C-alpha positions in Angstrom: 4.2 -21.5 19.7 1.0 -19.8 19.0 2.6 -16.4 18.8 5.1 -17.7 16.4 2.3 -19.2 14.3 0.6 -15.7 14.3 3.7 -13.9 13.6 4.5 -16.1 10.5 0.7 -15.7 9.4 1.2 -12.0 9.3 4.4 -12.2 7.2 2.6 -14.7 4.9 -0.4 -12.4 4.4 2.0 -9.3 4.0 3.8 -11.1 1.2 0.7 -12.2 -0.6 -0.7 -8.7 -0.6 2.4 -7.1 -1.9 3.0 -9.7 -4.7 -0.3 -9.4 -5.7 -0.3 -5.8 -5.8 3.1 -5.7 -7.7 1.2 -7.8 -10.4 -1.8 -5.9 -10.4 -0.4 -2.5 -10.7 0.8 -3.2 -14.2 -2.9 -3.5 -15.3 -5.0 -0.4 -15.7 -8.7 -0.7 -15.3 -10.7 -1.6 -18.7 -13.7 0.2 -19.8 -15.0 3.8 -19.3 -17.6 5.7 -17.3 -19.3 9.0 -18.4 -16.8 9.1 -21.2 -13.8 8.7 -18.9 -11.3 6.1 -19.7 -10.7 4.2 -16.6 -7.3 3.1 -17.8 -6.3 6.7 -17.7 -7.2 6.7 -14.0 -6.4 3.5 -12.2 -4.8 0.3 -12.0 -6.1 -2.9 -10.2 -3.2 -2.5 -7.7 -5.0 0.4 -5.7 -7.6 -2.0 -4.6 -5.3 -4.7 -3.0 -2.5 -2.6 -1.6 -4.2 -0.9 1.3 -4.8 -4.3 2.8 -1.0 -4.3 3.7 -1.8 -1.2 6.1 -4.6 -3.3 7.8 -2.0 -6.3 8.2 0.6 -3.8 9.6 -2.0 -2.3 12.0 -3.2 -5.5 13.4 0.5 -6.7 13.9 1.3 -3.4 15.7 -1.8 -3.7 17.7 -1.0 -7.3 19.0 2.7 -7.3 19.2 3.9 -3.7 19.1 6.1 -1.7 16.6 9.1 -3.6 16.9 7.5 -6.9 15.8 5.5 -4.9 13.3 8.6 -3.6 11.6 10.0 -7.1 11.5 6.9 -8.4 9.6 7.3 -5.4 7.2 11.1 -6.1 6.5 10.6 -9.9 6.2 7.5 -9.5 4.1 9.3 -6.9 2.0 12.2 -9.2 1.3 10.3 -12.2 0.4 7.8 -10.2 -1.7 10.6 -8.3 -3.7 12.0 -11.7 -4.7 8.7 -13.3 -5.6 7.8 -9.9 -7.4 10.7 -10.4 -10.0 8.9 -13.3 -11.4 5.5 -11.3 -11.7 6.5 -7.8 -12.3 9.6 -6.0 -14.0 12.6 -5.1 -11.7 11.8 -1.7 -11.8 8.3 -2.3 -10.4 9.9 -4.6 -7.8 12.3 -1.8 -6.8 9.8 1.1 -6.8 7.5 -1.2 -4.8 10.1 -2.3 -2.3 11.2 1.3 -1.6 7.6 2.7 -1.2 6.7 -0.2 0.8 9.3 0.0 3.5 9.1 3.7 3.9 5.2 4.0 3.8 4.7 1.0 6.3 7.3 2.5 8.6 5.6 5.8 8.6 2.4 3.9 9.3 3.9 2.0 12.2 5.4 5.2 13.8 2.0 7.2 13.4 0.0 4.3 14.9 2.4 3.8 17.9 2.1 7.5 18.6 -1.8 7.3 18.5 -2.5 3.9 19.8 -4.1 4.9 23.1 -6.4 7.4 21.7 -9.7 6.5 19.8 -9.5 3.1 18.4 -10.0 4.4 14.8 -7.6 7.2 15.0 -4.3 5.3 14.8 -5.1 2.9 11.8 -6.7 5.6 9.9 -4.0 8.3 10.3 -1.3 5.8 9.7 -2.8 4.5 6.6 -3.6 7.6 5.2 -0.1 9.3 5.6 1.4 5.9 4.7 -0.7 5.8 1.6 0.4 9.1 0.6 4.1 8.6 1.0 3.9 5.0 -0.6 2.1 6.5 -3.7 4.3 9.4 -4.3 7.5 7.0 -4.1 6.2 4.1 -6.0 4.6 5.9 -9.1 7.6 8.3 -9.3 10.2 5.4 -9.3 8.0 3.0 -11.4 7.0 5.4 -14.2 8.6 8.9 -14.1 10.9 9.4 -17.2 13.8 10.6 -14.9 14.1 7.3 -13.2 14.9 5.4 -16.5 18.1 4.2 -14.9 16.0 1.7 -12.8 14.6 0.2 -16.1 12.9 0.9 -19.4 10.1 3.6 -19.4 6.6 2.5 -20.0 5.4 4.4 -23.0 1.8 4.1 -22.2 2.4 5.6 -18.6 4.4 8.5 -20.3 1.7 9.2 -22.7 -0.2 12.4 -22.1 -3.9 12.2 -21.1 -6.5 14.3 -19.4 -5.6 14.7 -15.7 -7.7 12.3 -13.9 -9.8 11.8 -17.1 -11.7 14.9 -16.2 -9.5 18.0 -16.4 -8.7 20.0 -19.7 -5.1 19.9 -18.5 -3.0 17.0 -19.8 -0.1 15.3 -18.0 1.6 12.0 -18.3 -0.8 9.2 -17.6 1.0 7.8 -14.6 0.4 11.1 -12.7 -3.4 10.4 -13.1 -2.7 6.8 -12.0 -1.0 8.2 -8.8 -3.8 10.5 -7.9 -6.5 7.9 -8.7 -4.5 5.5 -6.7 -4.3 7.5 -3.6 -8.0 8.5 -3.8 -8.9 4.8 -3.9 -6.4 4.0 -1.1 -8.0 6.6 1.1 -11.4 5.2 0.4 -10.5 1.6 1.0 -8.3 2.6 4.0 -11.5 4.2 5.4 -13.5 1.1 4.7 -10.8 -1.1 6.2 -11.8 0.5 9.6 -14.8 -1.9 9.6 -12.5 -5.2 9.6 -10.2 -3.5 11.8 -12.8 -2.7 14.4 -14.5 -6.2 14.1 -11.1 -7.9 14.7 -10.2 -5.9 18.0 -12.0 -8.5 20.0 -9.9 -11.2 18.4 -6.5 -9.7 18.1 -5.6 -8.9 21.6 -2.5 -7.0 22.5 0.2 -8.9 24.0 1.0 -8.1 27.7 3.0 -5.0 28.0 1.7 -3.5 24.4 -0.5 -0.5 25.0 -3.7 0.0 23.1 -6.9 2.0 23.0 -9.0 -1.1 23.5 
């Protein structure tokens, strides 16, 4: 029973993170720094989404890859349904597609590296998972080519200085994607601290290999 409660706790946490991120990704950061408009660089979703990789890695550590995939699939299904009420259908589709592929890549890499140094599996998994997730999500959600998924966002398609710094201009969503990826990488590194702290609490089930 404790295992079941833990499993559903992971599913609930995953659902909350994905729904919150789907809502927050629609809102660019306000204000500016050193003349750079933060709205040209980032959305709030960049700060919340990396937590999904922490949830996946803790599940993988405790239960192994098969259960981790179940948590991802169930969390994905519930989150997509709920996201329709807090985000556009196009955002929900883009998020769901990116989420599944990014999380599955994270699970696969984590499982390959799980017996090495304790930090290697969660770090490598989250970094490459974030890269794939970001590329898929921002392309499907904002690129003009994917208009068949839903109306284009005019603000996202407007040209703006790339990353707010360079003289080269590009559609604003490309800067969002690059800024999002940078933040995800930084947050992913920072989340190694809670992962390491929880290692003594989240113990692997019998038969699940781990680094510690």
